[in-house]
N, C-alpha and C positions, 0 to 999 in steps of 0.2 A: 708778469712778473721774471726777473732776471737771475733767478737762484739756481736753476738746474740747468743752465744753456752753456756750462762750461764742461766738456768732456776731457776727463783725467784718464790717461792711459798707463798703466802701471805694469802690466804683464810684459816680462823680457820677450823678446823677439817677435813681438806683435807685428802684424803687417796692416797698414791703414790703404785702403784703397777707394776710388771713386766708383759707385754703383748707381748710375743714373744721378737721381737727386739725393742720394743718401751716401753716408759715409760707412763704410763696412770695415769691421775689426775682424781680423782673421788670427787665429793662433793654431799653429801647426797645420795651417792649410784649411782650417774650419772656421766658418762664420761664428764668432760669438756674439756680435751685436751689430746692430743696424740703426743709424740715427739719421733723421731728415735733416740736411743741411740748414733749412731754414730754422730749425731749433736751436742752433749753436751759434756763440759768438766768440768762441775761443776752444782750441784743442791744444791740452797740454800734455806733452810726452815725457815721461821719465824713463831715463836710461836708453838702452840700445832698442827703439822703436823705428821700424821702415815704413816709408810711405811712398806712395805711388806719384809720379811727376804730375799726372792728370789731376790727382786729389790736390796737391801742393797749389798748382794752377786755379783750381776752381774756389779754394778756399780764400786765395788772394783776391780774385773777382768778387766774391760774396762780402769781402771785409771781415772775414773771421780770422782772428789771429791764430797763428801756429806758434806755439812756445814750446821749446826743447829746452829740457833741464837734465841734469845728470841725475845718477840714481839716489843721489841724497837730497835731491831738489835744487842744486845750485844752477844759476841761470847760464845757459849756453848761447841761446840765439832765440830770435823772433823774426817770423815772416809775416809781412803786412802788406797790404794793397796800397792805394793811393792815399795819401794823407788827407784825413777830413778834419772839418773843425772851423769854427769861425776865425778868420785870418785877423780881425780887429780884436778880437781877444788874444790871440798869440801876440800880436804886436804889444797889447797892454802887458801881457806877462812878461815879455823880453825887456821892455821899458822899467818895470817895476823891479827888475834885477838891478838897475842902475840908481836905485835909491837906496842908500845905505840904511837909512832910517827905518824904512818900510821892510827891508830883508832882516833887520835886526830884531824888529818887532814880531815878524812872523815866525823867525827862527825860536824866539822866546816862547811863542804861544805853541808851537810844536812840541817843544820839550814839556812845557807845563802840561800840555795834554796827556802826554806819556806818563809822567810822573804821577799825577792824578789818578790815572788808572792803575798804575802799579800800587799806589798806597790802598786802593780799593781790594786789589788782590790779597795784600798782607794784612788789612784790617779782618777782613773776613777769615783769614786763617788765624789770626790771634784770637776772634771770638770763639772758634772752632777748637783750638788747641787744647789738648788734654792736660798738658802739664803746666803749672803756673811759669815754670822756668822759661819755657818756650814761648809762652804768651808774652812774657815780658820782653824777651829777645825781639821778638816781631814787633812789638810796641814801641820799642826804642828804634828801629828802622824806621818805623811809620813816622815817628817824630823827626827822624834825620831828613826824610823825604819832603815833610812839610818845611823844615829848614831850607831845603833846596828850592822849594817852591817860592819862599819868601826872597831867596837871594836873586833870583831870575831878573827881576825889574830892573836890579841895579847893575846887571852885566852889561858892559859897555860896548863890546864887540862880540864877534861869533866864537872867537876861541874861548872867552869866558863863558859863553852859553855852553859850547861844547864841553868845557871842563866841568859844569855843574851838571850836565846829563852824564857824563861819564861817572863821576862820583856816586851819582845817585844811583847808576845801574850797577855799579860794584856792590853798594850796600844791598840793594834789592836782592841780588843773586847770592850774596853771602848767606841769606836766611831762606832762600826758596826751599831748600832741602827739608826745612821743618814743616812744610805743608805737604810733604809725602807721607804716606801712612808709616809709621815706625816699621812695621814687619816689611815694608818694600824698600826701605831707604838703601839698604847694602847693595841692592841691585839698581837702584836709580839715583844714586848720590851724584852730585856734581860739585868740583871744586872751582866755581866761577863759570863765566860764560868762555867756551871755546867754539871756534867756529870753522876755520879753514886748516884742517878738519875738523869735525867734532870728536873730542876725545873720549865721551862718555856716552850711555844709553841716552840720558835725558837731554843732553845738548844735540845729539841726533835726531832726536824726536823734535826738539824745539826749532832746530834749522830747518826740518822739513815742513812744518807747519807755517814757520816764516816765509818760507818761499811761496807757499799758496797764497797767504795774506799778500804777499809781495806783487804777485801776479794780478789779484784783484784790483790791487790798488792801482797797478800801472794800468789795467783796462778801464778802471774808472776816471782816471784823469784824462785818459786819451777821449772818452766818451763825452767829457764836459767840455772837450776842445782845447785843452791845455797841453803844452809842450812837456812831455815826462822828462825830458833831459835838463829842464831848467828848474833846479831847485833853489831853496833859500837857506834851510841849515846845513843840507849836505853840499860838499864842494863840487864844482862841475868837472867832470871829467869826461874823455872822449868814450862814448859807449855805457856811461852809466845814467841811468834812469834816476836822477837825484829828486825829481819832484816825486816820485812814487815812493821814494825810499823817506822823504819827509812825511808823506801821507800814512804810510805803513806804522810811523812810529806808535800814533794813538791806539792801534789795534795789536801790536805785540802782547800786552798782558792778556788779550783774549786768546791768543795763541797759548800763553801760558796756564790760563786756566784750563783750557780743553786737554793741554798734556797733563796735567795734574789729575783730571778727571780719567784719562785712560788708563793711567798709571795706579791709581787708588783704586779703581773699580777692578783690577786686575785683567784689563783688556788687552794689556801687552805684556809679555814676559821676556826673560833673557833670551831665549831662543829666537825671539823675532829679531835679534841685532846679529850682526856680523862685524868682526873686527879684521881690518886689512892690515897689511903691512906697512909699518910706519905708526902705528896706532890709531889710525882713523877708524870710527865705529858708524855703521849705517844701519837704516832699517832693511830687512829682507823684503822680498817682492809681495809674500802675503802682507805681510804687516804694514807696506805701504798702502795696499788696498784697503785695509781695515782703518787706517788712518784717515784716508781720503773720505771714505762714507761717513766716519764720524764728523769730519769737517763740513761735509756737505748738509749732514743732518743739522749741525750746531747753526750753520747759515740760516736755516728756516725759523729758527727761535726769534720771536717777535719782542723787540724792546721799546721802551719809551723814548723816543728822541726829545730831549727837553727843549731843543729850540723850535722845533716843529710842532712841539705838544700833541704828538701823534706816536702810534706805535708802528714801528717800521721792522721788517725781518734784518736780522744782523747781515745777512749776505747783500742787503741794498744799501747799508749805511755807507760804505766807502763810496759809492756813486753820488749819495746825497752830499756827503762831506766834500767831495770834488767840485759839485756844483756851487755848494757856499763858498768855497775857496775860489772858484771862479767869480762868484759874485763881488767879493772883497777885492779881488785884484782889478775887476773894471771899475771899483770905486762906487758899487752900489749899495755896500754895507760896510760900516765902519770898521769891523775887526772880522776875523774868522773865529770861530768857536769850536774846538776840538769836540769830538763825540765823549761823552763821560759814561763810564760804567755806572751800575747800580747793584 
């Protein structure tokens, strides 16, 4: 199983060094953790974390990704060894990008998967709402998202697809506050989605969770032998993992669900966030660790994969989806089917 083989380092000023065949994490010169290198597929560092040069070389030799994120989870850099994967698959992947009809259909599919999962989040919230007025508001947006799904097949270019996705996202985030417990809304209200930087506590939490999903999706894409830079929905830009951004779209509502769970259960408080000059809001160090633990626990939950007709731990679903995408790109399956929540 590949659920627990990503090491997340959140403690500020940690020092990571190579200790024979293990990775040793030190804080204030005291060893806090030792992990055998063969147990790891990735090491993700948040904020100011120090690493020894021998460790970096060994991670590259072992094919273990080293990912550097800022304190809020924004991507900064990734160290990798030699590129692996099937060169014929990558060639087919690059050729697929020259087929406008293929690109458009896959972009529609990616957006449809995201909107369907957003609808599931709001439908559950409408069923659990205590006030009829709030349930009705949620139901209206659920209907609007259904209309967006119906509009997607008629989108004739990528700009139209992105426009439908953007409109759906605005509607979705306009009512997400209603899924927060009433006694917690003042602390965790959000006025739409703000990213760079997040301007409130809920946006800070969502950005942090999205960054972890993004890292897992990029790793899944690479494990499947695809080129993470060559996306279909997201425009190609230097240094941008566009395909990983495509894949993560269907998983964003899962991050939203976890954020709502952490907030509604009182596992995060106002003191767990700090506001920086300029209005940026960030999770503090201890809170980041708590969210990482919750994320790792959520990845263990088993869900039914409709296409495979079997249960799969949530943490393995990105890898399954990346492989299904690779099959579609190779022409072995007629369509790519996003993962649907239940």
